[in-house]
KEMIFI-686664 format. One line per field, with one value per residue (C-alpha): x, y, z; residue in one letter; residue number from 1. Coordinates in steps of 0.001 Angstrom, whole numbers, plus 500000, padded with zeros to 6 digits. Layout:
BEGIN
px: [X, ...]
py: [Y, ...]
pz: [Z, ...]
panu: [a, ...]
pase: [NUM, ...]
This chain:
BEGIN
px: [511688, 511729, 510523, 513505, 511926, 509141, 511853, 513245, 510279, 509661, 513170, 513013, 509490, 511211, 513588, 511274, 508881, 511254, 512706, 509235, 508627, 505851, 503086, 503703, 504910, 501670, 500515, 504087, 504093, 500373, 501356, 504736, 502544, 500060, 502905, 504045, 500591, 500866, 503622, 503006, 499877, 502011, 504411, 501946, 500542, 503726, 504702, 500777, 502054, 504959, 507886, 510703, 510216, 512619, 516047, 519696, 522891, 526020, 526620, 529204, 531665, 532973, 530418, 528221, 525447, 523472, 521228, 518270, 514335, 511986, 509110, 506600, 502795, 502901, 505445, 503373, 500401, 502166, 503656, 500272, 499111, 501448, 501610, 497524, 497316, 500034, 498087, 494862, 496697, 498325, 495169, 493200, 495668, 494789, 492375, 494733, 497744, 501596, 504106, 507205, 504895, 507869, 509597, 506488, 505495, 508791, 508726, 505904, 506987, 510592, 508671, 506609, 510185, 511221, 508435, 508038, 511518, 511378, 508521, 510559, 513979, 515381, 518825, 518817, 521025, 519204, 516193, 517466, 518588, 515152, 513494, 515170, 514963, 511216, 511249, 512786, 510986, 507671, 509680, 509621, 506006, 505051, 507437, 507252, 503755, 502167, 499364, 498418, 501093, 504613, 506869, 504068, 504160, 507977, 508003, 505378, 507333, 510980, 509658, 508020, 511656, 513386, 511285, 511476, 514744, 516060, 513427, 515230, 518802, 518147, 516921, 520243, 522509, 520084, 521028, 524709, 524450, 522780, 525106, 528018, 526518, 525281, 528039, 525386, 522250, 520046, 516490, 516802, 520470, 519169, 516141, 518605, 519961, 519785, 520032, 519632, 516545, 518359, 520056, 516404, 514990, 517130, 516635, 512989, 512636, 515313, 512897, 510187, 510985, 510976, 508236, 506169, 506969, 506082, 502773, 502191, 501668, 501377, 502796, 504967, 502061, 502285, 503730, 500745, 497964, 500192, 501827, 498630, 496512, 500002, 500682, 499184, 496271, 498517, 501032, 498638, 497705, 501000, 501652, 498171, 497480, 500989, 503556, 502929, 502009, 505938, 505934, 502922, 504611, 507883, 506405, 505718, 508951, 511331, 510649, 508888, 510801, 514066, 513260, 510513, 511075, 510706, 507698, 506208, 507304, 505719, 502459, 500288, 502056, 502344, 498456, 497421, 499749, 497984, 494423, 495060, 495667, 492583, 490525, 492375, 492480, 488633, 488239, 489826, 488234, 485216, 486295, 487578, 486270, 488674, 487947, 491666, 492629, 489342, 490191, 494120, 492687, 490378, 493372, 495781, 492621, 492045, 496064, 496335, 493498, 495816, 499330, 496994, 496476, 499849, 501386, 498682, 501327, 498159, 497620, 494565, 495472, 498432, 496046, 493400, 496384, 497275, 493426, 493194, 496077, 495316, 491484, 492545, 495131, 491995, 489555, 491399, 493119, 489091, 488262, 490798, 490118, 486818, 487952, 490014, 487212, 485154, 488120, 488633, 484671, 484288, 488021, 487273, 488076, 485945, 483339, 480708, 481242, 480294, 476642, 473699, 476191, 473608, 470739, 473221, 475667, 473469, 476578, 479321, 477164, 476415, 480171, 481162, 478399, 479650, 483364, 481965, 480390, 483249, 485809, 483118, 483515, 480027, 479220, 480375, 482648, 486420, 487249, 484916, 486998, 489859, 488624, 486363, 489769, 491415, 489325, 488159, 492375, 492315, 489253, 492084, 494596, 492354, 488766, 488891, 491534, 488410, 485992, 488394, 489262, 485593, 485577, 487112, 483569, 481285, 483343, 484214, 481082, 479707, 482442, 482392, 478193, 478151, 480716, 478779, 475753, 476876, 479331, 476186, 473208, 471076, 469804, 471306, 474600, 474329, 478065, 477974, 478871, 479700, 478956, 481593, 483813, 484659, 487800, 486548, 484018, 486293, 489198, 485649, 484163, 487380, 488178, 484612, 484573, 488201, 486088, 483351, 484124, 486853, 484514, 482497, 485385, 488343, 489569, 492526, 494116, 493782, 494878, 498104, 498758, 498764, 501687, 503806, 502348, 502359, 505951, 506560, 504666, 506575, 510574, 508354, 507453, 510908]
py: [506147, 506648, 504702, 502347, 500641, 499649, 498682, 496363, 495026, 494056, 492493, 490459, 489305, 487721, 485862, 484662, 483455, 481681, 479690, 479314, 476217, 475687, 475176, 478251, 480729, 482032, 482847, 484273, 486366, 487785, 488527, 490551, 492146, 493282, 494446, 496740, 498134, 498832, 500580, 502536, 503718, 505077, 506577, 508434, 509905, 510612, 512879, 514260, 515256, 517258, 514855, 513736, 510094, 510665, 509297, 510146, 508607, 508417, 505157, 504939, 507962, 507079, 507898, 509545, 507644, 508099, 506210, 508460, 508189, 510977, 510558, 513333, 513466, 511893, 508733, 508036, 507735, 505048, 503698, 503010, 501498, 498883, 497951, 497834, 495890, 493409, 492146, 491745, 489976, 487280, 486673, 486407, 483532, 481518, 479745, 478507, 475695, 476581, 474094, 475689, 477757, 478932, 480534, 481881, 484249, 485135, 486304, 488276, 489722, 490738, 492615, 494342, 495513, 496607, 498672, 500459, 501342, 502468, 505391, 506107, 506199, 510153, 509218, 508275, 505260, 503698, 504010, 502580, 499420, 499364, 499776, 496781, 494625, 494938, 493192, 490235, 488295, 488819, 487571, 484092, 484401, 484660, 481833, 479677, 479519, 481097, 479182, 478052, 476804, 476876, 477689, 480473, 481169, 481566, 483442, 486188, 486467, 486797, 489570, 491395, 491015, 492147, 495094, 496615, 495685, 497726, 500689, 501024, 501176, 504215, 505651, 504554, 506285, 509268, 509322, 508910, 512108, 514191, 513040, 514272, 517312, 517754, 515482, 513819, 511295, 513155, 514006, 517504, 518202, 516993, 519083, 522017, 521868, 524181, 521794, 523105, 522274, 519386, 518479, 518264, 516774, 513655, 512954, 513382, 510873, 508776, 508446, 507764, 504469, 503041, 504691, 504056, 500450, 499968, 501884, 500600, 503232, 502668, 501673, 500047, 497903, 494739, 492784, 493609, 491217, 487995, 488551, 489805, 486531, 484205, 484907, 483671, 485552, 487067, 488089, 489728, 491649, 492722, 494209, 495731, 496986, 497975, 497757, 499634, 502657, 502816, 504235, 506879, 507951, 508241, 510199, 512593, 512304, 512383, 512896, 516015, 517953, 517327, 517937, 520500, 522381, 519412, 518035, 521790, 521303, 517949, 517976, 517384, 514521, 512849, 513384, 512245, 509029, 508746, 508881, 506948, 504022, 504645, 504397, 501134, 499416, 499920, 499100, 495818, 494683, 495111, 491827, 490045, 486274, 485377, 487288, 488445, 489632, 491735, 492830, 493446, 496220, 497605, 498641, 499646, 501992, 503054, 503900, 505318, 508178, 508874, 509091, 511931, 513527, 513314, 515119, 518209, 519365, 520967, 520761, 519112, 516696, 515849, 515291, 513320, 510723, 510195, 509756, 507924, 505517, 504515, 503534, 501719, 499631, 498571, 498034, 496225, 493732, 493193, 492425, 489768, 488113, 488449, 486793, 483604, 482847, 482032, 480077, 478129, 477130, 476638, 476432, 478481, 482194, 482152, 484068, 482625, 479382, 481091, 482549, 482181, 482439, 484647, 482310, 480314, 482999, 486238, 487550, 487064, 488441, 491551, 492092, 491923, 494496, 496839, 496498, 496870, 499827, 501088, 500219, 502726, 505635, 505702, 508658, 507780, 505338, 506712, 506021, 508430, 511217, 510114, 510316, 513698, 515760, 514258, 515028, 518465, 518756, 517825, 520265, 523427, 522360, 521397, 520317, 517777, 516163, 515966, 514279, 511719, 510677, 510745, 507588, 505648, 506247, 505237, 502222, 501023, 501268, 498640, 496609, 495591, 495883, 493428, 491297, 490982, 490530, 487493, 485686, 486563, 486826, 484335, 480745, 478721, 477292, 473284, 473516, 474296, 477537, 477433, 480586, 482919, 481671, 483814, 484675, 485628, 487855, 489874, 490547, 492060, 493794, 495288, 496633, 497364, 499322, 501838, 502670, 503802, 505800, 507417, 508000, 509817, 511299, 511766, 514686, 512951, 511669, 514796, 517034, 514265, 514790, 518155, 520019, 517512, 517911, 521607, 521799, 519649, 521808, 525032, 522806, 522603, 526244, 527751]
pz: [523638, 519784, 516390, 516421, 519107, 516511, 514304, 517089, 517945, 514620, 513683, 517012, 516185, 512561, 514604, 517178, 514565, 512920, 516092, 517225, 515065, 512794, 515148, 517207, 513983, 513378, 517045, 517789, 514555, 515648, 519121, 517942, 515494, 517741, 519942, 517323, 516614, 520112, 520465, 517332, 519290, 522461, 520398, 518188, 521785, 522450, 519676, 519796, 523018, 521593, 522275, 519847, 518599, 515836, 515914, 514472, 515126, 512570, 510835, 508254, 508236, 504716, 503016, 505565, 505752, 509269, 510932, 510791, 511243, 510713, 513056, 511588, 510674, 507574, 508541, 511544, 509483, 506958, 510177, 511734, 508516, 508530, 511870, 511924, 508961, 509293, 512384, 510597, 507654, 509728, 511379, 508507, 507824, 510525, 508223, 505560, 506419, 505139, 504900, 506537, 508120, 510577, 507205, 506162, 509114, 509779, 506033, 506906, 509553, 508157, 505606, 508050, 509406, 505959, 504789, 508294, 508160, 504556, 505892, 508703, 507204, 506559, 505091, 501140, 501850, 504631, 502734, 499675, 502083, 503381, 500453, 498965, 501919, 501379, 497939, 499372, 501539, 499285, 496373, 498478, 499724, 496331, 494579, 497462, 499136, 495731, 493900, 489993, 487930, 489188, 485892, 485562, 488931, 488855, 485593, 486816, 489909, 488431, 486180, 489217, 490871, 488001, 487172, 490710, 491335, 487850, 488569, 491824, 490368, 488891, 492215, 493653, 491100, 491890, 495279, 494126, 492525, 495084, 497491, 495205, 495367, 499229, 500749, 502662, 502181, 505213, 503503, 505392, 503097, 500221, 500304, 500465, 497300, 494645, 491116, 487870, 485634, 483815, 487174, 489102, 485218, 485738, 489453, 489054, 486315, 488142, 491321, 489035, 487234, 490998, 492218, 488988, 488684, 492517, 492255, 489784, 487158, 483493, 481162, 484174, 485497, 483498, 486669, 488729, 487975, 487768, 490617, 492370, 491159, 491304, 495004, 498012, 499548, 502585, 499614, 497910, 500491, 501460, 498014, 497657, 501285, 502084, 499925, 496914, 499059, 499337, 495903, 496929, 499958, 498344, 495760, 498601, 500689, 497781, 494883, 494610, 497644, 495750, 492409, 492626, 489849, 487332, 489448, 488090, 484994, 483762, 485939, 483219, 481614, 484874, 486664, 482586, 482767, 485913, 484951, 482199, 484719, 485939, 483413, 481947, 485512, 484887, 481891, 481974, 485599, 483136, 481614, 484248, 484799, 488270, 490953, 492082, 488548, 488956, 492518, 490957, 488221, 490792, 492528, 489559, 488900, 492506, 493208, 489354, 491243, 494407, 492063, 490354, 493592, 494491, 491648, 492055, 494312, 496002, 500152, 498926, 496463, 498864, 501809, 499950, 498198, 501704, 503002, 500327, 500730, 503738, 503313, 500057, 502358, 504345, 501794, 499545, 502002, 503051, 499332, 499216, 502514, 500924, 497569, 500080, 501923, 498798, 497697, 500954, 500651, 496578, 495703, 493227, 492211, 488722, 488978, 486682, 489286, 492590, 492367, 495217, 498065, 499543, 500388, 502609, 504077, 504753, 507584, 504767, 502244, 503868, 505155, 501561, 500458, 502613, 501601, 498030, 498669, 500454, 497635, 495103, 497451, 498862, 501099, 504842, 503886, 504416, 500259, 500012, 502157, 499958, 496370, 496740, 498439, 495573, 492626, 494422, 493895, 490364, 489602, 490482, 488174, 485355, 485293, 482686, 484641, 487610, 484984, 483600, 487166, 488364, 486164, 488980, 490822, 488097, 486348, 489649, 490662, 487320, 487428, 491655, 491623, 488695, 490679, 493507, 491788, 489861, 493004, 495743, 494255, 491680, 492858, 495908, 494835, 494742, 496412, 500728, 501560, 505183, 507397, 508641, 510994, 514407, 513163, 509879, 511395, 513810, 510636, 508946, 511398, 512293, 508550, 508213, 511665, 510883, 507400, 509009, 511720, 509568, 506834, 509105, 511600, 509248, 511467, 513469, 510323, 508523, 511344, 512018, 508471, 507710, 509211, 507826, 504370, 504951, 505408, 502396, 499967, 501906, 500380, 497306, 496732, 497943]
panu: [m, d, v, t, t, i, l, i, l, l, l, v, g, a, i, a, t, y, f, s, g, d, k, l, a, s, k, v, a, l, v, f, s, l, g, a, f, g, l, s, l, s, l, l, s, t, y, c, n, g, g, n, i, s, f, i, a, n, w, i, d, i, p, k, v, a, l, a, f, k, a, d, g, l, a, m, a, m, v, l, l, t, t, a, l, t, p, l, i, i, f, s, s, f, g, n, s, f, n, n, s, k, n, f, y, a, l, v, m, f, m, s, f, a, m, t, g, t, f, l, a, a, d, g, l, l, y, y, v, f, w, e, l, a, l, i, p, i, y, f, i, a, l, i, w, g, n, g, d, a, e, k, r, k, k, a, v, l, k, f, f, i, y, t, l, g, g, s, l, f, m, l, i, a, f, a, y, l, y, s, k, a, d, s, f, l, l, e, d, l, y, k, l, d, l, t, a, s, e, q, c, w, v, f, f, a, f, f, l, a, y, a, i, k, i, p, i, i, p, f, h, t, w, q, a, k, v, y, q, k, a, p, t, v, g, t, m, l, l, s, g, i, m, l, k, m, g, l, y, s, v, i, r, w, q, l, p, i, a, p, d, a, a, k, t, y, m, p, v, l, i, g, l, s, i, a, g, v, i, y, g, s, i, v, a, l, r, q, k, d, l, k, k, l, l, a, y, s, s, l, a, h, v, g, l, i, a, a, g, c, y, t, l, t, l, d, g, l, s, g, a, v, l, q, m, i, a, h, g, f, v, i, v, g, l, f, f, a, a, e, i, i, f, r, r, y, e, t, r, k, i, d, e, m, g, g, i, r, t, q, t, p, k, f, t, s, m, f, m, i, l, v, l, a, s, v, a, l, p, g, t, f, n, f, v, g, e, f, t, v, l, y, s, l, s, q, v, n, v, w, f, a, i, l, g, g, t, t, i, i, l, g, a, y, y, m, l, k, m, f, q, n, s, m, l, g, e, t, n, a, k, v, f, a, e, v, t, s, n, e, a, i, t, f, v, v, i, i, a, f, l, l, f, f, g, l, y, p, k, p, i, v, d, l, i, t, p, s, l, n, e, i, l, s, n, i, n, s]
pase: [1, 2, 3, 4, 5, 6, 7, 8, 9, 10, 11, 12, 13, 14, 15, 16, 17, 18, 19, 20, 21, 22, 23, 24, 25, 26, 27, 28, 29, 30, 31, 32, 33, 34, 35, 36, 37, 38, 39, 40, 41, 42, 43, 44, 45, 46, 47, 48, 49, 50, 51, 52, 53, 54, 55, 56, 57, 58, 59, 60, 61, 62, 63, 64, 65, 66, 67, 68, 69, 70, 71, 72, 73, 74, 75, 76, 77, 78, 79, 80, 81, 82, 83, 84, 85, 86, 87, 88, 89, 90, 91, 92, 93, 94, 95, 96, 97, 98, 99, 100, 101, 102, 103, 104, 105, 106, 107, 108, 109, 110, 111, 112, 113, 114, 115, 116, 117, 118, 119, 120, 121, 122, 123, 124, 125, 126, 127, 128, 129, 130, 131, 132, 133, 134, 135, 136, 137, 138, 139, 140, 141, 142, 143, 144, 145, 146, 147, 148, 149, 150, 151, 152, 153, 154, 155, 156, 157, 158, 159, 160, 161, 162, 163, 164, 165, 166, 167, 168, 169, 170, 171, 172, 173, 174, 175, 176, 177, 178, 179, 180, 181, 182, 183, 184, 185, 186, 187, 188, 189, 190, 191, 192, 193, 194, 195, 196, 197, 198, 199, 200, 201, 202, 203, 204, 205, 206, 207, 208, 209, 210, 211, 212, 213, 214, 215, 216, 217, 218, 219, 220, 221, 222, 223, 224, 225, 226, 227, 228, 229, 230, 231, 232, 233, 234, 235, 236, 237, 238, 239, 240, 241, 242, 243, 244, 245, 246, 247, 248, 249, 250, 251, 252, 253, 254, 255, 256, 257, 258, 259, 260, 261, 262, 263, 264, 265, 266, 267, 268, 269, 270, 271, 272, 273, 274, 275, 276, 277, 278, 279, 280, 281, 282, 283, 284, 285, 286, 287, 288, 289, 290, 291, 292, 293, 294, 295, 296, 297, 298, 299, 300, 301, 302, 303, 304, 305, 306, 307, 308, 309, 310, 311, 312, 313, 314, 315, 316, 317, 318, 319, 320, 321, 322, 323, 324, 325, 326, 327, 328, 329, 330, 331, 332, 333, 334, 335, 336, 337, 338, 339, 340, 341, 342, 343, 344, 345, 346, 347, 348, 349, 350, 351, 352, 353, 354, 355, 356, 357, 358, 359, 360, 361, 362, 363, 364, 365, 366, 367, 368, 369, 370, 371, 372, 373, 374, 375, 376, 377, 378, 379, 380, 381, 382, 383, 384, 385, 386, 387, 388, 389, 390, 391, 392, 393, 394, 395, 396, 397, 398, 399, 400, 401, 402, 403, 404, 405, 406, 407, 408, 409, 410, 411, 412, 413, 414, 415, 416, 417, 418, 419, 420, 421, 422, 423, 424, 425, 426, 427, 428, 429, 430, 431, 432, 433, 434, 435, 436, 437, 438, 439, 440, 441, 442, 443, 444, 445, 446, 447, 448, 449, 450, 451, 452, 453, 454, 455, 456, 457, 458, 459, 460, 461, 462, 463, 464, 465, 466, 467, 468, 469, 470, 471, 472, 473, 474, 475, 476, 477, 478]
């Protein structure tokens, strides 16, 4: 058994969901997504016991394209993130009703299939195919099932589609050039290329455009807040929890090892842009009155810090970035779910129309508070492990990078606690806020348990990803 079985199961799940009909679609999608997660755990066990779960076979002869999937510790960590969050996101949506739900959940499953393929692909053209496939379902999810004014939603989603597609075309051109040099798209062959400084520069920034838009890094972030706000919460969770990690993962897997000299040359600029995103996202979040937009800009600040860790080119930086990718995936999904629960009861996302919720629902308030504290990297939560490691790596490069990057903790604590105070505390609201249902509580408990467990004991994930990161660093430094 190899990793292609996960891809097959997710693809079959998407097809089965579509043909199951509107009434059963959500349940069928949940069953298949849970099956994919269970299979991921089984493959992880095989990998940890020394088994080979990678896969390679010829696909196209001219040009030479292989069905190559690399399953190392880094790839498996991202696959586990995807297959763990997908059933959580689907389960969290059970409190909503969607028109043509078979189409909706089939698109969610297909998006999970494409994102998993992106994390596993070890052939440049195959990787590009999966990268673009992941864009199609989220485009339709946000366009058809999004909220707010239809014209504004169409404009925001179209801008997102054009931005990401345009950036990806530069990446495709870079792959075409690399193929002309290596006569292969295979990742290991691209690593062996001896490119000149000029060639590395062009290839590096062709990749950078695609990844900077997807992550996003300023000034390529202008699509993010509106799409997060206009998309249905399931779409926002998929975007923030998993899809933006495709860009961060790709920086580590593809960009840095293929053009290492360019990465070393432009390191200060890239870290500077990433940290600028931290400061900008935090400051803009301070001024937000819409809960979803506040969380969107908060996410922008956090991923800016993750990107800065990637570009330190150190083991601590890469390790902290991957840990924070996983932690951020869980906490941001939990926070957007909390925003959705409030919207279900109050039909508003405006913070000043909330308040006084604590007196009516202490359970929800307590769980929301834990997620807020995890978001601001309170010691004992998984986010603290990742952020501390990234800040330490930044201090190794330049102490001012660490000081400026640390503003995400200070400003984040201010705007998140202020948001919690304004939305949860105060006098009892005139509107009735029902306590969380069992389904909602299960989703929260799973997310919180994950953040607390790995906040206290991150060693299994560190041990999983470290050999792969050392291998990538050896390619960068050689």
